[in-house]
C-alpha positions in Angstrom: 21.6 153.0 97.2 25.4 152.5 97.6 26.8 149.4 95.8 29.8 147.6 97.1 32.0 145.3 95.0 33.9 142.4 96.5 35.9 139.8 94.5 36.7 136.2 95.6 39.8 134.6 94.1 41.1 131.1 94.4 44.2 129.2 93.5 43.6 125.4 93.2 46.0 122.6 93.7 45.2 118.9 93.8 44.6 118.8 97.5 43.9 122.4 98.6 42.5 125.7 97.5 43.8 129.1 98.7 41.0 131.7 99.0 41.4 135.5 98.8 38.8 138.3 99.0 39.5 141.7 97.4 37.8 145.0 97.8 36.5 146.3 94.4 37.2 150.0 95.2 40.6 150.0 96.9 41.9 146.8 95.3 43.1 145.6 98.8 43.3 141.8 98.9 43.1 139.7 102.0 44.2 136.0 102.3 41.4 134.0 104.0 43.2 130.7 104.2 43.4 127.3 102.6 40.6 124.8 102.4 40.4 121.2 101.2 39.8 120.8 97.5 36.6 118.8 98.0 33.3 120.0 96.6 31.4 119.8 99.9 34.1 121.8 101.7 34.3 124.4 99.0 30.6 125.0 99.0 30.4 125.2 102.8 33.4 127.6 103.1 32.4 129.9 100.2 28.8 130.2 101.5 30.3 131.4 104.8 32.4 134.0 103.0 29.4 135.2 101.0 27.3 135.4 104.3 30.1 137.4 106.0 30.3 139.9 103.1 26.5 140.4 103.4 26.9 141.0 107.2 29.6 143.6 106.6 27.4 145.7 104.2 26.1 149.0 105.6 22.3 149.2 105.8 20.8 150.1 102.4 23.8 148.7 100.4 23.7 145.7 98.2 26.6 143.4 97.1 
C-alpha cells in the first residue's frame, strides 16, 4: 500500500488564519487562502481540506 504524506500549515493573526498545504515528498507548498480566526470557521474549513486530500488519494493509498 502506497502511503502519501501531506502537511497543513497555518499562520495565525488576531482576525485571520492563512492556510497552506505541503506535499511530504516534493516539499511543494500551496497557499489555500485566509479564513476567519473563529473556531467554527477553522473546524469547517480544515475538515474540507482533509476531505479534499482523501479524495485526491489514488485507490489503495492512505493518508
